[in-house]
MARVOVEX-856710 format. One record per atom (N, C-alpha, C): residue number from 0; atom name; x negated, y negated, z. Coordinates in pm, whole numbers, always signed. Layout:
<lumtis>
@num = NUM&atome = CA&east = X&north = Y&up = Z
...
</lumtis>
This chain:
<lumtis>
@num = 0&atome = N&east = +1034&north = -4256&up = -2278
@num = 0&atome = CA&east = +1022&north = -4132&up = -2208
@num = 0&atome = C&east = +1105&north = -4141&up = -2081
@num = 1&atome = N&east = +1182&north = -4039&up = -2054
@num = 1&atome = CA&east = +1268&north = -4040&up = -1936
@num = 1&atome = C&east = +1186&north = -4004&up = -1812
@num = 2&atome = N&east = +1246&north = -4032&up = -1695
@num = 2&atome = CA&east = +1177&north = -4003&up = -1569
@num = 2&atome = C&east = +1164&north = -3853&up = -1547
@num = 3&atome = N&east = +1258&north = -3775&up = -1599
@num = 3&atome = CA&east = +1250&north = -3631&up = -1578
@num = 3&atome = C&east = +1145&north = -3565&up = -1664
@num = 4&atome = N&east = +1110&north = -3625&up = -1777
@num = 4&atome = CA&east = +1011&north = -3564&up = -1865
@num = 4&atome = C&east = +869&north = -3581&up = -1812
@num = 5&atome = N&east = +843&north = -3688&up = -1742
@num = 5&atome = CA&east = +708&north = -3714&up = -1694
@num = 5&atome = C&east = +658&north = -3608&up = -1595
@num = 6&atome = N&east = +735&north = -3575&up = -1490
@num = 6&atome = CA&east = +685&north = -3473&up = -1398
@num = 6&atome = C&east = +666&north = -3338&up = -1466
@num = 7&atome = N&east = +754&north = -3302&up = -1557
@num = 7&atome = CA&east = +742&north = -3174&up = -1626
@num = 7&atome = C&east = +614&north = -3171&up = -1709
@num = 8&atome = N&east = +587&north = -3279&up = -1780
@num = 8&atome = CA&east = +466&north = -3287&up = -1860
@num = 8&atome = C&east = +343&north = -3285&up = -1771
@num = 9&atome = N&east = +346&north = -3359&up = -1662
@num = 9&atome = CA&east = +233&north = -3363&up = -1570
@num = 9&atome = C&east = +210&north = -3225&up = -1508
@num = 10&atome = N&east = +317&north = -3155&up = -1477
@num = 10&atome = CA&east = +304&north = -3022&up = -1418
@num = 10&atome = C&east = +243&north = -2926&up = -1518
@num = 11&atome = N&east = +288&north = -2930&up = -1641
@num = 11&atome = CA&east = +234&north = -2839&up = -1743
@num = 11&atome = C&east = +87&north = -2868&up = -1769
@num = 12&atome = N&east = +49&north = -2994&up = -1768
@num = 12&atome = CA&east = -91&north = -3029&up = -1791
@num = 12&atome = C&east = -179&north = -2982&up = -1676
@num = 13&atome = N&east = -124&north = -2978&up = -1555
@num = 13&atome = CA&east = -202&north = -2940&up = -1438
@num = 13&atome = C&east = -222&north = -2788&up = -1430
@num = 14&atome = N&east = -138&north = -2712&up = -1499
@num = 14&atome = CA&east = -149&north = -2567&up = -1494
@num = 14&atome = C&east = -246&north = -2521&up = -1602
@num = 15&atome = N&east = -363&north = -2484&up = -1561
@num = 15&atome = CA&east = -464&north = -2437&up = -1654
@num = 15&atome = C&east = -456&north = -2285&up = -1664
@num = 16&atome = N&east = -513&north = -2228&up = -1769
@num = 16&atome = CA&east = -514&north = -2081&up = -1777
@num = 16&atome = C&east = -581&north = -2016&up = -1657
@num = 17&atome = N&east = -684&north = -2084&up = -1604
@num = 17&atome = CA&east = -752&north = -2029&up = -1488
@num = 17&atome = C&east = -659&north = -2026&up = -1366
@num = 18&atome = N&east = -585&north = -2133&up = -1343
@num = 18&atome = CA&east = -495&north = -2135&up = -1228
@num = 18&atome = C&east = -381&north = -2037&up = -1248
@num = 19&atome = N&east = -338&north = -2019&up = -1370
@num = 19&atome = CA&east = -233&north = -1920&up = -1398
@num = 19&atome = C&east = -284&north = -1780&up = -1368
@num = 20&atome = N&east = -406&north = -1752&up = -1411
@num = 20&atome = CA&east = -466&north = -1621&up = -1384
@num = 20&atome = C&east = -483&north = -1600&up = -1234
@num = 21&atome = N&east = -520&north = -1704&up = -1162
@num = 21&atome = CA&east = -535&north = -1693&up = -1017
@num = 21&atome = C&east = -401&north = -1664&up = -950
@num = 22&atome = N&east = -296&north = -1734&up = -996
@num = 22&atome = CA&east = -163&north = -1709&up = -938
@num = 22&atome = C&east = -115&north = -1567&up = -966
@num = 23&atome = N&east = -136&north = -1521&up = -1088
@num = 23&atome = CA&east = -95&north = -1385&up = -1124
@num = 23&atome = C&east = -174&north = -1283&up = -1043
@num = 24&atome = N&east = -304&north = -1304&up = -1028
@num = 24&atome = CA&east = -388&north = -1213&up = -950
@num = 24&atome = C&east = -346&north = -1211&up = -803
@num = 25&atome = N&east = -315&north = -1328&up = -749
@num = 25&atome = CA&east = -272&north = -1335&up = -610
@num = 25&atome = C&east = -138&north = -1264&up = -590
@num = 26&atome = N&east = -48&north = -1283&up = -684
@num = 26&atome = CA&east = +81&north = -1215&up = -677
@num = 26&atome = C&east = +62&north = -1063&up = -686
@num = 27&atome = N&east = -25&north = -1018&up = -776
@num = 27&atome = CA&east = -53&north = -875&up = -787
@num = 27&atome = C&east = -112&north = -821&up = -657
@num = 28&atome = N&east = -202&north = -897&up = -596
@num = 28&atome = CA&east = -260&north = -857&up = -467
@num = 28&atome = C&east = -152&north = -846&up = -360
@num = 29&atome = N&east = -60&north = -941&up = -358
@num = 29&atome = CA&east = +50&north = -936&up = -261
@num = 29&atome = C&east = +137&north = -812&up = -283
@num = 30&atome = N&east = +163&north = -779&up = -407
@num = 30&atome = CA&east = +246&north = -661&up = -436
@num = 30&atome = C&east = +175&north = -534&up = -391
@num = 31&atome = N&east = +46&north = -524&up = -423
@num = 31&atome = CA&east = -31&north = -405&up = -383
@num = 31&atome = C&east = -35&north = -393&up = -231
@num = 32&atome = N&east = -65&north = -502&up = -163
@num = 32&atome = CA&east = -70&north = -498&up = -16
@num = 32&atome = C&east = +68&north = -472&up = +45
@num = 33&atome = N&east = +171&north = -534&up = -13
@num = 33&atome = CA&east = +306&north = -511&up = +36
@num = 33&atome = C&east = +346&north = -364&up = +26
@num = 34&atome = N&east = +316&north = -304&up = -88
@num = 34&atome = CA&east = +347&north = -162&up = -107
@num = 34&atome = C&east = +260&north = -74&up = -16
@num = 35&atome = N&east = +134&north = -113&up = +1
@num = 35&atome = CA&east = +46&north = -38&up = +92
@num = 35&atome = C&east = +103&north = -37&up = +234
@num = 36&atome = N&east = +137&north = -155&up = +283
@num = 36&atome = CA&east = +189&north = -162&up = +420
@num = 36&atome = C&east = +322&north = -89&up = +434
@num = 37&atome = N&east = +410&north = -103&up = +335
@num = 37&atome = CA&east = +542&north = -40&up = +344
@num = 37&atome = C&east = +534&north = +112&up = +334
@num = 38&atome = N&east = +454&north = +163&up = +240
@num = 38&atome = CA&east = +455&north = +307&up = +216
@num = 38&atome = C&east = +339&north = +381&up = +281
@num = 39&atome = N&east = +218&north = +336&up = +261
@num = 39&atome = CA&east = +103&north = +412&up = +311
@num = 39&atome = C&east = +82&north = +394&up = +461
@num = 40&atome = N&east = +119&north = +279&up = +513
@num = 40&atome = CA&east = +92&north = +252&up = +654
@num = 40&atome = C&east = +217&north = +269&up = +742
@num = 41&atome = N&east = +327&north = +206&up = +703
@num = 41&atome = CA&east = +447&north = +209&up = +788
@num = 41&atome = C&east = +524&north = +340&up = +778
@num = 42&atome = N&east = +539&north = +393&up = +658
@num = 42&atome = CA&east = +623&north = +511&up = +638
@num = 42&atome = C&east = +581&north = +631&up = +724
@num = 43&atome = N&east = +451&north = +666&up = +730
@num = 43&atome = CA&east = +414&north = +779&up = +816
@num = 43&atome = C&east = +453&north = +758&up = +963
@num = 44&atome = N&east = +446&north = +635&up = +1008
@num = 44&atome = CA&east = +484&north = +605&up = +1147
@num = 44&atome = C&east = +635&north = +615&up = +1165
@num = 45&atome = N&east = +710&north = +566&up = +1068
@num = 45&atome = CA&east = +855&north = +562&up = +1082
@num = 45&atome = C&east = +920&north = +699&up = +1063
@num = 46&atome = N&east = +853&north = +789&up = +992
@num = 46&atome = CA&east = +908&north = +925&up = +977
@num = 46&atome = C&east = +844&north = +1022&up = +1076
@num = 47&atome = N&east = +760&north = +967&up = +1165
@num = 47&atome = CA&east = +692&north = +1046&up = +1268
@num = 47&atome = C&east = +609&north = +1159&up = +1207
@num = 48&atome = N&east = +530&north = +1123&up = +1107
@num = 48&atome = CA&east = +437&north = +1219&up = +1047
@num = 48&atome = C&east = +342&north = +1268&up = +1156
@num = 49&atome = N&east = +307&north = +1396&up = +1155
@num = 49&atome = CA&east = +221&north = +1449&up = +1262
@num = 49&atome = C&east = +89&north = +1372&up = +1282
@num = 50&atome = N&east = +29&north = +1324&up = +1176
@num = 50&atome = CA&east = -97&north = +1249&up = +1192
@num = 50&atome = C&east = -74&north = +1120&up = +1270
@num = 51&atome = N&east = +36&north = +1052&up = +1242
@num = 51&atome = CA&east = +67&north = +928&up = +1314
@num = 51&atome = C&east = +105&north = +958&up = +1458
@num = 52&atome = N&east = +184&north = +1061&up = +1478
@num = 52&atome = CA&east = +227&north = +1099&up = +1613
@num = 52&atome = C&east = +106&north = +1134&up = +1700
@num = 53&atome = N&east = +14&north = +1210&up = +1644
@num = 53&atome = CA&east = -106&north = +1249&up = +1718
@num = 53&atome = C&east = -189&north = +1128&up = +1758
@num = 54&atome = N&east = -205&north = +1034&up = +1664
@num = 54&atome = CA&east = -285&north = +914&up = +1693
@num = 54&atome = C&east = -224&north = +832&up = +1805
@num = 55&atome = N&east = -94&north = +810&up = +1800
@num = 55&atome = CA&east = -29&north = +727&up = +1901
@num = 55&atome = C&east = -19&north = +799&up = +2035
@num = 56&atome = N&east = -10&north = +932&up = +2032
@num = 56&atome = CA&east = -12&north = +1007&up = +2158
@num = 56&atome = C&east = -148&north = +996&up = +2225
@num = 57&atome = N&east = -257&north = +999&up = +2144
@num = 57&atome = CA&east = -392&north = +982&up = +2199
@num = 57&atome = C&east = -409&north = +845&up = +2264
@num = 58&atome = N&east = -344&north = +743&up = +2204
@num = 58&atome = CA&east = -351&north = +608&up = +2259
@num = 58&atome = C&east = -267&north = +594&up = +2386
@num = 59&atome = N&east = -173&north = +685&up = +2404
@num = 59&atome = CA&east = -82&north = +675&up = +2518
@num = 59&atome = C&east = +37&north = +586&up = +2490
@num = 60&atome = N&east = +59&north = +552&up = +2362
@num = 60&atome = CA&east = +170&north = +464&up = +2325
@num = 60&atome = C&east = +294&north = +542&up = +2287
@num = 61&atome = N&east = +279&north = +669&up = +2258
@num = 61&atome = CA&east = +393&north = +755&up = +2225
@num = 61&atome = C&east = +470&north = +711&up = +2102
@num = 62&atome = N&east = +590&north = +766&up = +2092
@num = 62&atome = CA&east = +675&north = +738&up = +1977
@num = 62&atome = C&east = +722&north = +594&up = +1972
@num = 63&atome = N&east = +747&north = +535&up = +2087
@num = 63&atome = CA&east = +796&north = +397&up = +2090
@num = 63&atome = C&east = +695&north = +302&up = +2027
@num = 64&atome = N&east = +570&north = +311&up = +2069
@num = 64&atome = CA&east = +465&north = +227&up = +2012
@num = 64&atome = C&east = +448&north = +252&up = +1863
@num = 65&atome = N&east = +457&north = +378&up = +1823
@num = 65&atome = CA&east = +443&north = +414&up = +1682
@num = 65&atome = C&east = +554&north = +351&up = +1599
@num = 66&atome = N&east = +677&north = +359&up = +1647
@num = 66&atome = CA&east = +790&north = +302&up = +1572
@num = 66&atome = C&east = +782&north = +149&up = +1567
@num = 67&atome = N&east = +738&north = +88&up = +1675
@num = 67&atome = CA&east = +726&north = -59&up = +1677
@num = 67&atome = C&east = +622&north = -105&up = +1577
@num = 68&atome = N&east = +504&north = -42&up = +1578
@num = 68&atome = CA&east = +398&north = -79&up = +1484
@num = 68&atome = C&east = +443&north = -52&up = +1341
@num = 69&atome = N&east = +508&north = +61&up = +1319
@num = 69&atome = CA&east = +559&north = +94&up = +1186
@num = 69&atome = C&east = +662&north = -7&up = +1137
@num = 70&atome = N&east = +751&north = -50&up = +1226
@num = 70&atome = CA&east = +852&north = -150&up = +1188
@num = 70&atome = C&east = +787&north = -285&up = +1156
@num = 71&atome = N&east = +685&north = -323&up = +1234
@num = 71&atome = CA&east = +615&north = -449&up = +1208
@num = 71&atome = C&east = +542&north = -443&up = +1073
@num = 72&atome = N&east = +479&north = -330&up = +1045
@num = 72&atome = CA&east = +410&north = -315&up = +916
@num = 72&atome = C&east = +508&north = -315&up = +799
@num = 73&atome = N&east = +622&north = -250&up = +816
@num = 73&atome = CA&east = +723&north = -249&up = +710
@num = 73&atome = C&east = +777&north = -389&up = +686
@num = 74&atome = N&east = +811&north = -459&up = +793
@num = 74&atome = CA&east = +862&north = -596&up = +781
@num = 74&atome = C&east = +758&north = -687&up = +715
@num = 75&atome = N&east = +633&north = -676&up = +757
@num = 75&atome = CA&east = +527&north = -757&up = +698
@num = 75&atome = C&east = +504&north = -724&up = +552
@num = 76&atome = N&east = +505&north = -596&up = +520
@num = 76&atome = CA&east = +485&north = -555&up = +381
@num = 76&atome = C&east = +595&north = -606&up = +290
@num = 77&atome = N&east = +718&north = -599&up = +336
@num = 77&atome = CA&east = +831&north = -651&up = +256
@num = 77&atome = C&east = +826&north = -803&up = +248
@num = 78&atome = N&east = +789&north = -868&up = +357
@num = 78&atome = CA&east = +783&north = -1015&up = +358
@num = 78&atome = C&east = +672&north = -1067&up = +266
@num = 79&atome = N&east = +568&north = -988&up = +243
@num = 79&atome = CA&east = +465&north = -1030&up = +147
@num = 79&atome = C&east = +522&north = -1045&up = +6
@num = 80&atome = N&east = +635&north = -981&up = -20
@num = 80&atome = CA&east = +696&north = -984&up = -152
@num = 80&atome = C&east = +798&north = -1097&up = -167
@num = 81&atome = N&east = +825&north = -1170&up = -59
@num = 81&atome = CA&east = +922&north = -1280&up = -61
@num = 81&atome = C&east = +845&north = -1412&up = -61
@num = 82&atome = N&east = +859&north = -1492&up = -167
@num = 82&atome = CA&east = +776&north = -1613&up = -179
@num = 82&atome = C&east = +777&north = -1706&up = -59
@num = 83&atome = N&east = +890&north = -1728&up = +4
@num = 83&atome = CA&east = +894&north = -1821&up = +117
@num = 83&atome = C&east = +831&north = -1762&up = +244
@num = 84&atome = N&east = +823&north = -1629&up = +250
@num = 84&atome = CA&east = +772&north = -1563&up = +370
@num = 84&atome = C&east = +630&north = -1510&up = +356
@num = 85&atome = N&east = +573&north = -1514&up = +236
@num = 85&atome = CA&east = +446&north = -1447&up = +212
@num = 85&atome = C&east = +330&north = -1501&up = +296
@num = 86&atome = N&east = +323&north = -1630&up = +316
@num = 86&atome = CA&east = +215&north = -1687&up = +396
@num = 86&atome = C&east = +225&north = -1647&up = +542
@num = 87&atome = N&east = +344&north = -1655&up = +598
@num = 87&atome = CA&east = +366&north = -1617&up = +738
@num = 87&atome = C&east = +343&north = -1467&up = +755
@num = 88&atome = N&east = +385&north = -1388&up = +657
@num = 88&atome = CA&east = +364&north = -1243&up = +663
@num = 88&atome = C&east = +216&north = -1210&up = +663
@num = 89&atome = N&east = +138&north = -1281&up = +582
@num = 89&atome = CA&east = -6&north = -1256&up = +577
@num = 89&atome = C&east = -71&north = -1289&up = +712
@num = 90&atome = N&east = -28&north = -1398&up = +774
@num = 90&atome = CA&east = -82&north = -1435&up = +906
@num = 90&atome = C&east = -43&north = -1329&up = +1010
@num = 91&atome = N&east = +82&north = -1287&up = +1009
@num = 91&atome = CA&east = +130&north = -1188&up = +1106
@num = 91&atome = C&east = +60&north = -1054&up = +1087
@num = 92&atome = N&east = +47&north = -1010&up = +963
@num = 92&atome = CA&east = -24&north = -884&up = +938
@num = 92&atome = C&east = -172&north = -896&up = +973
@num = 93&atome = N&east = -229&north = -1013&up = +950
@num = 93&atome = CA&east = -368&north = -1035&up = +989
@num = 93&atome = C&east = -385&north = -1023&up = +1140
@num = 94&atome = N&east = -292&north = -1078&up = +1215
@num = 94&atome = CA&east = -296&north = -1066&up = +1361
@num = 94&atome = C&east = -280&north = -919&up = +1404
@num = 95&atome = N&east = -194&north = -847&up = +1335
@num = 95&atome = CA&east = -177&north = -705&up = +1363
@num = 95&atome = C&east = -308&north = -629&up = +1334
@num = 96&atome = N&east = -377&north = -670&up = +1229
@num = 96&atome = CA&east = -505&north = -606&up = +1195
@num = 96&atome = C&east = -615&north = -639&up = +1297
@num = 97&atome = N&east = -610&north = -757&up = +1355
@num = 97&atome = CA&east = -704&north = -790&up = +1464
@num = 97&atome = C&east = -681&north = -693&up = +1580
@num = 98&atome = N&east = -556&north = -673&up = +1615
@num = 98&atome = CA&east = -523&north = -578&up = +1721
@num = 98&atome = C&east = -565&north = -436&up = +1686
@num = 99&atome = N&east = -543&north = -396&up = +1560
@num = 99&atome = CA&east = -583&north = -262&up = +1516
@num = 99&atome = C&east = -734&north = -245&up = +1524
@num = 100&atome = N&east = -807&north = -349&up = +1486
@num = 100&atome = CA&east = -953&north = -343&up = +1493
@num = 100&atome = C&east = -999&north = -327&up = +1638
@num = 101&atome = N&east = -942&north = -406&up = +1727
@num = 101&atome = CA&east = -980&north = -398&up = +1869
@num = 101&atome = C&east = -951&north = -260&up = +1926
@num = 102&atome = N&east = -834&north = -206&up = +1893
@num = 102&atome = CA&east = -799&north = -72&up = +1941
@num = 102&atome = C&east = -893&north = +32&up = +1882
@num = 103&atome = N&east = -925&north = +20&up = +1753
@num = 103&atome = CA&east = -1017&north = +114&up = +1691
@num = 103&atome = C&east = -1156&north = +110&up = +1753
@num = 104&atome = N&east = -1203&north = -8&up = +1785
@num = 104&atome = CA&east = -1337&north = -22&up = +1842
@num = 104&atome = C&east = -1341&north = +25&up = +1987
@num = 105&atome = N&east = -1240&north = -12&up = +2065
@num = 105&atome = CA&east = -1247&north = +13&up = +2209
@num = 105&atome = C&east = -1190&north = +148&up = +2253
@num = 106&atome = N&east = -1092&north = +200&up = +2178
@num = 106&atome = CA&east = -1025&north = +323&up = +2224
@num = 106&atome = C&east = -1048&north = +440&up = +2130
@num = 107&atome = N&east = -1023&north = +420&up = +2003
@num = 107&atome = CA&east = -1021&north = +532&up = +1908
@num = 107&atome = C&east = -1161&north = +578&up = +1870
@num = 108&atome = N&east = -1250&north = +483&up = +1842
@num = 108&atome = CA&east = -1386&north = +514&up = +1796
@num = 108&atome = C&east = -1382&north = +606&up = +1674
@num = 109&atome = N&east = -1283&north = +586&up = +1588
@num = 109&atome = CA&east = -1265&north = +674&up = +1474
@num = 109&atome = C&east = -1337&north = +627&up = +1349
@num = 110&atome = N&east = -1320&north = +702&up = +1243
@num = 110&atome = CA&east = -1389&north = +671&up = +1118
@num = 110&atome = C&east = -1329&north = +553&up = +1041
@num = 111&atome = N&east = -1213&north = +507&up = +1083
@num = 111&atome = CA&east = -1144&north = +400&up = +1009
@num = 111&atome = C&east = -1157&north = +264&up = +1077
@num = 112&atome = N&east = -1262&north = +243&up = +1151
@num = 112&atome = CA&east = -1278&north = +119&up = +1226
@num = 112&atome = C&east = -1290&north = -2&up = +1134
@num = 113&atome = N&east = -1341&north = +15&up = +1014
@num = 113&atome = CA&east = -1360&north = -98&up = +922
@num = 113&atome = C&east = -1233&north = -129&up = +841
@num = 114&atome = N&east = -1138&north = -40&up = +836
@num = 114&atome = CA&east = -1018&north = -62&up = +755
@num = 114&atome = C&east = -945&north = -191&up = +791
@num = 115&atome = N&east = -918&north = -219&up = +919
@num = 115&atome = CA&east = -851&north = -346&up = +950
@num = 115&atome = C&east = -932&north = -468&up = +906
@num = 116&atome = N&east = -1064&north = -460&up = +918
@num = 116&atome = CA&east = -1148&north = -572&up = +874
@num = 116&atome = C&east = -1136&north = -594&up = +724
@num = 117&atome = N&east = -1136&north = -485&up = +649
@num = 117&atome = CA&east = -1124&north = -495&up = +503
@num = 117&atome = C&east = -989&north = -555&up = +466
@num = 118&atome = N&east = -884&north = -518&up = +536
@num = 118&atome = CA&east = -750&north = -569&up = +506
@num = 118&atome = C&east = -733&north = -715&up = +548
@num = 119&atome = N&east = -809&north = -759&up = +648
@num = 119&atome = CA&east = -798&north = -899&up = +692
@num = 119&atome = C&east = -845&north = -998&up = +585
@num = 120&atome = N&east = -939&north = -959&up = +504
@num = 120&atome = CA&east = -991&north = -1050&up = +400
@num = 120&atome = C&east = -884&north = -1090&up = +299
@num = 121&atome = N&east = -817&north = -996&up = +233
@num = 121&atome = CA&east = -714&north = -1039&up = +138
@num = 121&atome = C&east = -594&north = -1104&up = +207
@num = 122&atome = N&east = -564&north = -1062&up = +329
@num = 122&atome = CA&east = -455&north = -1126&up = +402
@num = 122&atome = C&east = -488&north = -1272&up = +433
@num = 123&atome = N&east = -612&north = -1298&up = +469
@num = 123&atome = CA&east = -655&north = -1436&up = +491
@num = 123&atome = C&east = -648&north = -1519&up = +364
@num = 124&atome = N&east = -687&north = -1460&up = +252
@num = 124&atome = CA&east = -678&north = -1529&up = +124
@num = 124&atome = C&east = -533&north = -1563&up = +90
@num = 125&atome = N&east = -443&north = -1468&up = +110
@num = 125&atome = CA&east = -302&north = -1492&up = +83
@num = 125&atome = C&east = -247&north = -1601&up = +175
@num = 126&atome = N&east = -279&north = -1592&up = +303
@num = 126&atome = CA&east = -231&north = -1693&up = +399
@num = 126&atome = C&east = -278&north = -1832&up = +359
@num = 127&atome = N&east = -404&north = -1844&up = +318
@num = 127&atome = CA&east = -457&north = -1974&up = +278
@num = 127&atome = C&east = -395&north = -2021&up = +148
@num = 128&atome = N&east = -386&north = -1934&up = +49
@num = 128&atome = CA&east = -334&north = -1974&up = -82
@num = 128&atome = C&east = -185&north = -2006&up = -77
@num = 129&atome = N&east = -113&north = -1942&up = +11
@num = 129&atome = CA&east = +32&north = -1963&up = +21
@num = 129&atome = C&east = +70&north = -2053&up = +137
@num = 130&atome = N&east = -23&north = -2133&up = +185
@num = 130&atome = CA&east = +6&north = -2221&up = +298
@num = 130&atome = C&east = +117&north = -2321&up = +267
@num = 131&atome = N&east = +133&north = -2355&up = +141
@num = 131&atome = CA&east = +243&north = -2443&up = +102
@num = 131&atome = C&east = +379&north = -2378&up = +127
@num = 132&atome = N&east = +386&north = -2247&up = +104
@num = 132&atome = CA&east = +511&north = -2174&up = +133
@num = 132&atome = C&east = +539&north = -2175&up = +283
@num = 133&atome = N&east = +434&north = -2160&up = +362
@num = 133&atome = CA&east = +450&north = -2161&up = +508
@num = 133&atome = C&east = +499&north = -2298&up = +555
@num = 134&atome = N&east = +441&north = -2404&up = +500
@num = 134&atome = CA&east = +484&north = -2539&up = +535
@num = 134&atome = C&east = +629&north = -2561&up = +498
@num = 135&atome = N&east = +669&north = -2514&up = +381
@num = 135&atome = CA&east = +808&north = -2527&up = +336
@num = 135&atome = C&east = +902&north = -2448&up = +428
@num = 136&atome = N&east = +861&north = -2328&up = +469
@num = 136&atome = CA&east = +942&north = -2248&up = +560
@num = 136&atome = C&east = +962&north = -2321&up = +692
@num = 137&atome = N&east = +855&north = -2375&up = +749
@num = 137&atome = CA&east = +866&north = -2447&up = +876
@num = 137&atome = C&east = +954&north = -2571&up = +861
@num = 138&atome = N&east = +945&north = -2639&up = +747
@num = 138&atome = CA&east = +1028&north = -2756&up = +722
@num = 138&atome = C&east = +1176&north = -2716&up = +718
@num = 139&atome = N&east = +1205&north = -2605&up = +652
@num = 139&atome = CA&east = +1344&north = -2558&up = +645
@num = 139&atome = C&east = +1396&north = -2514&up = +782
@num = 140&atome = N&east = +1311&north = -2449&up = +860
@num = 140&atome = CA&east = +1352&north = -2405&up = +994
@num = 140&atome = C&east = +1378&north = -2527&up = +1083
@num = 141&atome = N&east = +1291&north = -2629&up = +1075
@num = 141&atome = CA&east = +1312&north = -2751&up = +1154
@num = 141&atome = C&east = +1441&north = -2820&up = +1114
@num = 142&atome = N&east = +1467&north = -2827&up = +985
@num = 142&atome = CA&east = +1590&north = -2891&up = +938
@num = 142&atome = C&east = +1711&north = -2813&up = +987
@num = 143&atome = N&east = +1705&north = -2681&up = +980
@num = 143&atome = CA&east = +1816&north = -2597&up = +1024
@num = 143&atome = C&east = +1836&north = -2611&up = +1174
@num = 144&atome = N&east = +1726&north = -2614&up = +1252
@num = 144&atome = CA&east = +1736&north = -2629&up = +1397
@num = 144&atome = C&east = +1791&north = -2766&up = +1435
@num = 145&atome = N&east = +1756&north = -2868&up = +1357
@num = 145&atome = CA&east = +1807&north = -3002&up = +1384
@num = 145&atome = C&east = +1957&north = -3011&up = +1364
@num = 146&atome = N&east = +2008&north = -2939&up = +1269
@num = 146&atome = CA&east = +2153&north = -2938&up = +1244
@num = 146&atome = C&east = +2228&north = -2863&up = +1352
@num = 147&atome = N&east = +2165&north = -2761&up = +1408
@num = 147&atome = CA&east = +2232&north = -2678&up = +1509
@num = 147&atome = C&east = +2223&north = -2741&up = +1647
@num = 148&atome = N&east = +2123&north = -2826&up = +1670
@num = 148&atome = CA&east = +2098&north = -2881&up = +1803
@num = 148&atome = C&east = +2170&north = -3007&up = +1822
</lumtis>
């Protein structure tokens, strides 16, 4: 048996139907959340939909704050779809949801106060499950920085 055949065989043996189903489910969750953030959350802010404009005007953040939050949500939503960036995107979007929850509780007092909390759960799951991608990304960034420095 060659050296290259052993890791392949070991890898195939380690992949059970349950782990395959978990990976597929996690990927589907990332796609759904990525599309949600890109279209349902970021798009109204980036096109200055009246509902988004009104909300940000009430906060006193105006159009600038609305566009910044929309751009962050769009970037995070797209990054959830990129394997090397998905873990970092989940952490960043989770942090954005912490901020959204705090603003909802302290300033808005609106009916959607639980939405950021609900979104933090799957984002936390993605961040944890894709932590290997995050480690790989940091390793690549360190290697790249070492070459430039």
